[in-house]
Structures are given as structure tokens and as C-alpha cells.
PDB file of N, CA, C and O in Angstrom:
ATOM      1  N   MET A   1     -11.552  -6.130  -7.782  1.00  0.00           N
ATOM      2  CA  MET A   1     -11.217  -6.666  -6.534  1.00  0.00           C
ATOM      3  C   MET A   1     -12.947  -6.600  -5.518  1.00  0.00           C
ATOM      4  O   MET A   1     -13.830  -5.763  -5.332  1.00  0.00           O
ATOM      5  N   LYS A   2     -12.583  -8.431  -4.977  1.00  0.00           N
ATOM      6  CA  LYS A   2     -13.665  -7.961  -4.502  1.00  0.00           C
ATOM      7  C   LYS A   2     -13.278  -7.415  -3.311  1.00  0.00           C
ATOM      8  O   LYS A   2     -12.093  -7.091  -3.241  1.00  0.00           O
ATOM      9  N   VAL A   3     -14.581  -7.066  -1.519  1.00  0.00           N
ATOM     10  CA  VAL A   3     -15.061  -6.299  -0.624  1.00  0.00           C
ATOM     11  C   VAL A   3     -15.110  -7.612  -0.434  1.00  0.00           C
ATOM     12  O   VAL A   3     -15.732  -8.394  -1.153  1.00  0.00           O
ATOM     13  N   LEU A   4     -14.379  -7.936   0.659  1.00  0.00           N
ATOM     14  CA  LEU A   4     -14.560  -9.173   1.793  1.00  0.00           C
ATOM     15  C   LEU A   4     -16.280  -8.600   2.647  1.00  0.00           C
ATOM     16  O   LEU A   4     -16.681  -7.436   2.663  1.00  0.00           O
ATOM     17  N   SER A   5     -17.047  -9.882   3.302  1.00  0.00           N
ATOM     18  CA  SER A   5     -17.564  -9.147   4.282  1.00  0.00           C
ATOM     19  C   SER A   5     -17.124  -9.459   5.422  1.00  0.00           C
ATOM     20  O   SER A   5     -15.957  -9.828   5.297  1.00  0.00           O
ATOM     21  N   LYS A   6     -17.577  -9.513   6.812  1.00  0.00           N
ATOM     22  CA  LYS A   6     -17.068 -10.072   8.102  1.00  0.00           C
ATOM     23  C   LYS A   6     -17.253 -11.057   8.147  1.00  0.00           C
ATOM     24  O   LYS A   6     -16.502 -11.742   8.842  1.00  0.00           O
ATOM     25  N   GLN A   7     -18.367 -11.690   7.424  1.00  0.00           N
ATOM     26  CA  GLN A   7     -18.427 -13.370   7.019  1.00  0.00           C
ATOM     27  C   GLN A   7     -16.978 -13.962   6.729  1.00  0.00           C
ATOM     28  O   GLN A   7     -16.254 -14.605   7.489  1.00  0.00           O
ATOM     29  N   GLU A   8     -16.734 -13.510   5.238  1.00  0.00           N
ATOM     30  CA  GLU A   8     -16.026 -13.991   4.984  1.00  0.00           C
ATOM     31  C   GLU A   8     -14.929 -13.688   5.642  1.00  0.00           C
ATOM     32  O   GLU A   8     -14.476 -14.754   6.060  1.00  0.00           O
ATOM     33  N   ILE A   9     -13.928 -12.386   6.117  1.00  0.00           N
ATOM     34  CA  ILE A   9     -13.092 -12.662   6.573  1.00  0.00           C
ATOM     35  C   ILE A   9     -12.781 -13.020   7.799  1.00  0.00           C
ATOM     36  O   ILE A   9     -11.569 -13.098   8.000  1.00  0.00           O
ATOM     37  N   SER A  10     -13.866 -13.403   9.190  1.00  0.00           N
ATOM     38  CA  SER A  10     -13.879 -13.926   9.483  1.00  0.00           C
ATOM     39  C   SER A  10     -13.466 -15.656   9.429  1.00  0.00           C
ATOM     40  O   SER A  10     -12.746 -16.315  10.180  1.00  0.00           O
ATOM     41  N   GLN A  11     -14.163 -16.005   8.347  1.00  0.00           N
ATOM     42  CA  GLN A  11     -13.172 -17.320   7.428  1.00  0.00           C
ATOM     43  C   GLN A  11     -11.725 -17.812   7.234  1.00  0.00           C
ATOM     44  O   GLN A  11     -11.454 -19.013   7.249  1.00  0.00           O
ATOM     45  N   VAL A  12     -10.892 -16.936   7.069  1.00  0.00           N
ATOM     46  CA  VAL A  12      -9.765 -16.167   6.788  1.00  0.00           C
ATOM     47  C   VAL A  12      -9.003 -17.299   7.787  1.00  0.00           C
ATOM     48  O   VAL A  12      -9.808 -17.578   8.676  1.00  0.00           O
ATOM     49  N   SER A  13      -8.019 -17.888   7.925  1.00  0.00           N
ATOM     50  CA  SER A  13      -7.335 -18.197   9.146  1.00  0.00           C
ATOM     51  C   SER A  13      -6.574 -17.282   9.366  1.00  0.00           C
ATOM     52  O   SER A  13      -5.565 -17.071   8.694  1.00  0.00           O
ATOM     53  N   GLY A  14      -6.928 -16.628  10.301  1.00  0.00           N
ATOM     54  CA  GLY A  14      -5.455 -15.396  10.466  1.00  0.00           C
ATOM     55  C   GLY A  14      -6.626 -14.142  11.033  1.00  0.00           C
ATOM     56  O   GLY A  14      -6.591 -13.301  11.931  1.00  0.00           O
ATOM     57  N   GLY A  15      -7.528 -14.492  10.099  1.00  0.00           N
ATOM     58  CA  GLY A  15      -8.575 -12.986  10.040  1.00  0.00           C
ATOM     59  C   GLY A  15      -8.054 -11.513   9.475  1.00  0.00           C
ATOM     60  O   GLY A  15      -7.223 -11.499   8.567  1.00  0.00           O
ATOM     61  N   GLU A  16      -8.639 -10.090  10.119  1.00  0.00           N
ATOM     62  CA  GLU A  16      -8.129  -9.630   9.918  1.00  0.00           C
ATOM     63  C   GLU A  16      -7.098  -9.021   9.823  1.00  0.00           C
ATOM     64  O   GLU A  16      -7.020  -8.330   8.808  1.00  0.00           O
ATOM     65  N   SER A  17      -5.895  -8.994  10.779  1.00  0.00           N
ATOM     66  CA  SER A  17      -4.428  -8.767  11.189  1.00  0.00           C
ATOM     67  C   SER A  17      -3.525  -9.635   9.592  1.00  0.00           C
ATOM     68  O   SER A  17      -2.513  -9.172   9.068  1.00  0.00           O
ATOM     69  N   LEU A  18      -4.246 -10.908   9.134  1.00  0.00           N
ATOM     70  CA  LEU A  18      -3.392 -12.024   8.119  1.00  0.00           C
ATOM     71  C   LEU A  18      -3.393 -10.735   6.692  1.00  0.00           C
ATOM     72  O   LEU A  18      -2.465 -10.267   6.033  1.00  0.00           O
ATOM     73  N   ILE A  19      -5.025 -10.478   6.654  1.00  0.00           N
ATOM     74  CA  ILE A  19      -5.415  -9.818   5.168  1.00  0.00           C
ATOM     75  C   ILE A  19      -4.424  -8.439   5.182  1.00  0.00           C
ATOM     76  O   ILE A  19      -3.784  -7.909   4.274  1.00  0.00           O
ATOM     77  N   ASP A  20      -4.600  -8.055   6.787  1.00  0.00           N
ATOM     78  CA  ASP A  20      -3.720  -6.215   6.404  1.00  0.00           C
ATOM     79  C   ASP A  20      -2.076  -6.557   6.245  1.00  0.00           C
ATOM     80  O   ASP A  20      -1.391  -5.878   5.480  1.00  0.00           O
ATOM     81  N   ALA A  21      -1.570  -7.523   6.930  1.00  0.00           N
ATOM     82  CA  ALA A  21      -0.359  -7.761   6.608  1.00  0.00           C
ATOM     83  C   ALA A  21       0.184  -8.099   5.283  1.00  0.00           C
ATOM     84  O   ALA A  21       1.264  -7.730   4.821  1.00  0.00           O
ATOM     85  N   ILE A  22      -0.743  -8.879   4.711  1.00  0.00           N
ATOM     86  CA  ILE A  22      -0.567  -8.978   3.141  1.00  0.00           C
ATOM     87  C   ILE A  22      -0.914  -7.485   2.395  1.00  0.00           C
ATOM     88  O   ILE A  22      -0.198  -7.114   1.464  1.00  0.00           O
ATOM     89  N   HIS A  23      -1.920  -6.754   2.806  1.00  0.00           N
ATOM     90  CA  HIS A  23      -1.881  -5.819   2.045  1.00  0.00           C
ATOM     91  C   HIS A  23      -0.957  -4.826   1.929  1.00  0.00           C
ATOM     92  O   HIS A  23      -0.689  -4.207   0.900  1.00  0.00           O
ATOM     93  N   ARG A  24      -0.213  -4.615   3.606  1.00  0.00           N
ATOM     94  CA  ARG A  24       0.404  -3.531   4.128  1.00  0.00           C
ATOM     95  C   ARG A  24       1.723  -4.175   2.782  1.00  0.00           C
ATOM     96  O   ARG A  24       1.966  -3.426   1.836  1.00  0.00           O
ATOM     97  N   ALA A  25       2.407  -5.491   2.873  1.00  0.00           N
ATOM     98  CA  ALA A  25       2.888  -6.101   1.922  1.00  0.00           C
ATOM     99  C   ALA A  25       3.212  -6.052   1.009  1.00  0.00           C
ATOM    100  O   ALA A  25       4.425  -5.959   0.815  1.00  0.00           O
ATOM    101  N   GLU A  26       2.362  -6.086   0.007  1.00  0.00           N
ATOM    102  CA  GLU A  26       2.142  -6.035  -1.408  1.00  0.00           C
ATOM    103  C   GLU A  26       2.238  -4.252  -1.816  1.00  0.00           C
ATOM    104  O   GLU A  26       2.585  -3.717  -2.869  1.00  0.00           O
ATOM    105  N   TRP A  27       1.769  -3.638  -0.494  1.00  0.00           N
ATOM    106  CA  TRP A  27       2.016  -1.804  -0.880  1.00  0.00           C
ATOM    107  C   TRP A  27       3.788  -1.459  -0.295  1.00  0.00           C
ATOM    108  O   TRP A  27       4.320  -0.360  -0.449  1.00  0.00           O
ATOM    109  N   ASN A  28       4.140  -2.078   0.049  1.00  0.00           N
ATOM    110  CA  ASN A  28       5.543  -2.173   0.509  1.00  0.00           C
ATOM    111  C   ASN A  28       6.332  -2.459  -1.083  1.00  0.00           C
ATOM    112  O   ASN A  28       7.018  -1.507  -1.454  1.00  0.00           O
ATOM    113  N   SER A  29       6.293  -3.539  -1.929  1.00  0.00           N
ATOM    114  CA  SER A  29       7.084  -4.338  -1.966  1.00  0.00           C
ATOM    115  C   SER A  29       6.784  -3.863  -3.772  1.00  0.00           C
ATOM    116  O   SER A  29       7.678  -4.001  -4.607  1.00  0.00           O
ATOM    117  N   TYR A  30       5.673  -3.422  -4.054  1.00  0.00           N
ATOM    118  CA  TYR A  30       5.755  -2.491  -5.579  1.00  0.00           C
ATOM    119  C   TYR A  30       4.802  -1.453  -5.454  1.00  0.00           C
ATOM    120  O   TYR A  30       4.772  -0.623  -6.363  1.00  0.00           O
ATOM    121  N   GLY A  31       4.272  -1.375  -4.812  1.00  0.00           N
ATOM    122  CA  GLY A  31       3.402   0.390  -4.462  1.00  0.00           C
ATOM    123  C   GLY A  31       3.931   1.294  -4.187  1.00  0.00           C
ATOM    124  O   GLY A  31       3.611   2.450  -4.462  1.00  0.00           O
ATOM    125  N   VAL A  32       4.829   0.926  -3.598  1.00  0.00           N
ATOM    126  CA  VAL A  32       5.481   2.494  -3.033  1.00  0.00           C
ATOM    127  C   VAL A  32       6.640   2.793  -4.101  1.00  0.00           C
ATOM    128  O   VAL A  32       6.858   3.986  -4.313  1.00  0.00           O
ATOM    129  N   PRO A  33       7.424   1.832  -4.812  1.00  0.00           N
ATOM    130  CA  PRO A  33       8.656   2.245  -5.352  1.00  0.00           C
ATOM    131  C   PRO A  33       7.561   2.546  -6.098  1.00  0.00           C
ATOM    132  O   PRO A  33       7.356   3.683  -5.674  1.00  0.00           O
ATOM    133  N   LEU A  34       6.386   2.277  -7.209  1.00  0.00           N
ATOM    134  CA  LEU A  34       6.219   2.675  -8.245  1.00  0.00           C
ATOM    135  C   LEU A  34       5.536   4.147  -8.106  1.00  0.00           C
ATOM    136  O   LEU A  34       5.495   5.056  -8.936  1.00  0.00           O
ATOM    137  N   ALA A  35       5.068   4.089  -6.920  1.00  0.00           N
ATOM    138  CA  ALA A  35       3.821   5.844  -6.583  1.00  0.00           C
ATOM    139  C   ALA A  35       5.477   6.858  -7.217  1.00  0.00           C
ATOM    140  O   ALA A  35       5.650   7.596  -8.187  1.00  0.00           O
ATOM    141  N   ASN A  36       6.610   6.288  -5.846  1.00  0.00           N
ATOM    142  CA  ASN A  36       7.718   7.244  -6.001  1.00  0.00           C
ATOM    143  C   ASN A  36       8.540   7.207  -7.319  1.00  0.00           C
ATOM    144  O   ASN A  36       9.388   8.088  -7.465  1.00  0.00           O
ATOM    145  N   ALA A  37       8.361   6.199  -8.373  1.00  0.00           N
ATOM    146  CA  ALA A  37       8.625   6.471  -9.410  1.00  0.00           C
ATOM    147  C   ALA A  37       7.689   7.695 -10.524  1.00  0.00           C
ATOM    148  O   ALA A  37       8.131   8.274 -11.517  1.00  0.00           O
ATOM    149  N   ALA A  38       6.577   7.769 -10.037  1.00  0.00           N
ATOM    150  CA  ALA A  38       5.259   8.726 -10.883  1.00  0.00           C
ATOM    151  C   ALA A  38       6.160   9.985 -10.066  1.00  0.00           C
ATOM    152  O   ALA A  38       6.728  10.829 -10.760  1.00  0.00           O
ATOM    153  N   ILE A  39       6.217  10.026  -9.094  1.00  0.00           N
ATOM    154  CA  ILE A  39       6.415  11.416  -7.808  1.00  0.00           C
ATOM    155  C   ILE A  39       8.145  12.168  -8.723  1.00  0.00           C
ATOM    156  O   ILE A  39       8.319  13.358  -8.985  1.00  0.00           O
ATOM    157  N   PHE A  40       9.179  10.980  -9.020  1.00  0.00           N
ATOM    158  CA  PHE A  40      10.498  11.225  -8.863  1.00  0.00           C
ATOM    159  C   PHE A  40       9.922  12.257 -10.738  1.00  0.00           C
ATOM    160  O   PHE A  40      10.403  13.347 -11.045  1.00  0.00           O
ATOM    161  N   ALA A  41       9.044  11.616 -11.472  1.00  0.00           N
ATOM    162  CA  ALA A  41       9.131  12.276 -12.701  1.00  0.00           C
ATOM    163  C   ALA A  41       8.063  13.066 -12.781  1.00  0.00           C
ATOM    164  O   ALA A  41       7.674  13.327 -13.919  1.00  0.00           O
ATOM    165  N   TYR A  42       7.534  13.478 -11.954  1.00  0.00           N
ATOM    166  CA  TYR A  42       6.411  14.554 -12.225  1.00  0.00           C
ATOM    167  C   TYR A  42       7.352  15.780 -11.211  1.00  0.00           C
ATOM    168  O   TYR A  42       7.104  16.965 -11.439  1.00  0.00           O
ATOM    169  N   ASN A  43       8.365  15.450 -10.164  1.00  0.00           N
ATOM    170  CA  ASN A  43       9.188  16.450  -9.590  1.00  0.00           C
ATOM    171  C   ASN A  43      10.126  16.718 -10.561  1.00  0.00           C
ATOM    172  O   ASN A  43      10.347  17.839 -10.101  1.00  0.00           O
ATOM    173  N   LEU A  44      10.800  16.667 -11.417  1.00  0.00           N
ATOM    174  CA  LEU A  44      11.211  17.042 -12.667  1.00  0.00           C
ATOM    175  C   LEU A  44      11.216  18.136 -13.226  1.00  0.00           C
ATOM    176  O   LEU A  44      12.078  18.877 -13.699  1.00  0.00           O
ATOM    177  N   PHE A  45       9.943  18.149 -13.090  1.00  0.00           N
ATOM    178  CA  PHE A  45       9.361  19.179 -13.910  1.00  0.00           C
ATOM    179  C   PHE A  45       8.901  20.272 -13.574  1.00  0.00           C
ATOM    180  O   PHE A  45       9.123  21.363 -14.098  1.00  0.00           O
ATOM    181  N   ALA A  46       8.108  19.980 -12.511  1.00  0.00           N
ATOM    182  CA  ALA A  46       6.838  21.175 -11.552  1.00  0.00           C
ATOM    183  C   ALA A  46       8.056  21.985 -10.450  1.00  0.00           C
ATOM    184  O   ALA A  46       9.066  21.605  -9.857  1.00  0.00           O
ATOM    185  N   THR A  47       7.394  23.128 -10.564  1.00  0.00           N
ATOM    186  CA  THR A  47       7.920  23.825  -9.339  1.00  0.00           C
ATOM    187  C   THR A  47       8.121  24.200  -8.111  1.00  0.00           C
ATOM    188  O   THR A  47       8.979  24.888  -7.558  1.00  0.00           O
ATOM    189  N   THR A  48       6.228  23.052  -7.418  1.00  0.00           N
ATOM    190  CA  THR A  48       5.925  22.961  -6.083  1.00  0.00           C
ATOM    191  C   THR A  48       6.086  21.593  -6.196  1.00  0.00           C
ATOM    192  O   THR A  48       5.282  21.143  -7.013  1.00  0.00           O
ATOM    193  N   LYS A  49       7.140  20.345  -5.474  1.00  0.00           N
ATOM    194  CA  LYS A  49       7.719  19.586  -5.607  1.00  0.00           C
ATOM    195  C   LYS A  49       6.888  18.524  -4.494  1.00  0.00           C
ATOM    196  O   LYS A  49       6.221  18.744  -3.483  1.00  0.00           O
ATOM    197  N   VAL A  50       7.260  17.361  -5.172  1.00  0.00           N
ATOM    198  CA  VAL A  50       6.131  16.263  -3.916  1.00  0.00           C
ATOM    199  C   VAL A  50       7.171  15.653  -2.995  1.00  0.00           C
ATOM    200  O   VAL A  50       8.353  15.362  -3.178  1.00  0.00           O
ATOM    201  N   ALA A  51       6.388  15.554  -1.978  1.00  0.00           N
ATOM    202  CA  ALA A  51       7.039  14.416  -0.565  1.00  0.00           C
ATOM    203  C   ALA A  51       7.158  13.165  -1.485  1.00  0.00           C
ATOM    204  O   ALA A  51       6.443  12.935  -2.460  1.00  0.00           O
ATOM    205  N   TYR A  52       8.240  12.347  -0.989  1.00  0.00           N
ATOM    206  CA  TYR A  52       8.335  10.651  -1.930  1.00  0.00           C
ATOM    207  C   TYR A  52       7.100   9.831  -0.557  1.00  0.00           C
ATOM    208  O   TYR A  52       6.563  10.383   0.403  1.00  0.00           O
ATOM    209  N   LEU A  53       7.041   8.807  -0.882  1.00  0.00           N
ATOM    210  CA  LEU A  53       6.273   7.617   0.248  1.00  0.00           C
ATOM    211  C   LEU A  53       6.519   7.581   0.828  1.00  0.00           C
ATOM    212  O   LEU A  53       7.014   8.679   1.086  1.00  0.00           O
ATOM    213  N   LYS A  54       6.708   6.541   2.052  1.00  0.00           N
ATOM    214  CA  LYS A  54       7.775   5.844   3.341  1.00  0.00           C
ATOM    215  C   LYS A  54       6.690   4.336   3.138  1.00  0.00           C
ATOM    216  O   LYS A  54       5.479   4.344   2.922  1.00  0.00           O
ATOM    217  N   PRO A  55       7.440   3.343   3.267  1.00  0.00           N
ATOM    218  CA  PRO A  55       6.657   2.367   3.590  1.00  0.00           C
ATOM    219  C   PRO A  55       5.753   1.980   4.740  1.00  0.00           C
ATOM    220  O   PRO A  55       5.895   2.743   5.696  1.00  0.00           O
ATOM    221  N   ILE A  56       5.138   1.312   4.870  1.00  0.00           N
ATOM    222  CA  ILE A  56       3.215   1.126   6.083  1.00  0.00           C
ATOM    223  C   ILE A  56       4.391   0.321   7.321  1.00  0.00           C
ATOM    224  O   ILE A  56       4.646  -0.862   7.098  1.00  0.00           O
ATOM    225  N   PRO A  57       4.984   0.916   8.432  1.00  0.00           N
ATOM    226  CA  PRO A  57       5.506   0.644   9.188  1.00  0.00           C
ATOM    227  C   PRO A  57       5.180  -0.664   9.818  1.00  0.00           C
ATOM    228  O   PRO A  57       3.998  -0.335   9.928  1.00  0.00           O
ATOM    229  N   LYS A  58       5.203  -2.412  10.562  1.00  0.00           N
ATOM    230  CA  LYS A  58       4.221  -3.613  10.633  1.00  0.00           C
ATOM    231  C   LYS A  58       4.264  -2.448  12.244  1.00  0.00           C
ATOM    232  O   LYS A  58       5.086  -1.673  12.731  1.00  0.00           O
ATOM    233  N   PRO A  59       2.509  -3.051  12.690  1.00  0.00           N
ATOM    234  CA  PRO A  59       1.971  -2.278  13.880  1.00  0.00           C
ATOM    235  C   PRO A  59       2.658  -2.959  14.865  1.00  0.00           C
ATOM    236  O   PRO A  59       2.513  -2.646  16.047  1.00  0.00           O
TER     237      PRO A  59
END
């Protein structure tokens, strides 16, 4: 994954807010369910339960 410089971010139409919206949508669509599946599997055998993750709300 490439880390964008400030100049590269400014060249994106929509800028930083668009990039943040894309990352939030990606995390909410497959990151949260995948992490919650792993937490579910862990909680089956753990004595100390881990809370599930929640999607990131829109700002």
C-alpha cells in the first residue's frame, strides 16, 4: 500500500475527504465483518470476552 504525500492527495478530485470516505466504506464493508468473525471465533473459547467492532459512522 502506497502512502500518499500531501501533493498527491491534493491532486485527487475531492482531496482528503474523498480518500477518507473510500477508506471508511472499505473498512465498514469487509473490515468490520472480517474482524468480528475473528472475534466471534476467539470468544468461543476465551474466558475474557472481546467486544465486537462497530462500523465507522459518517462524519
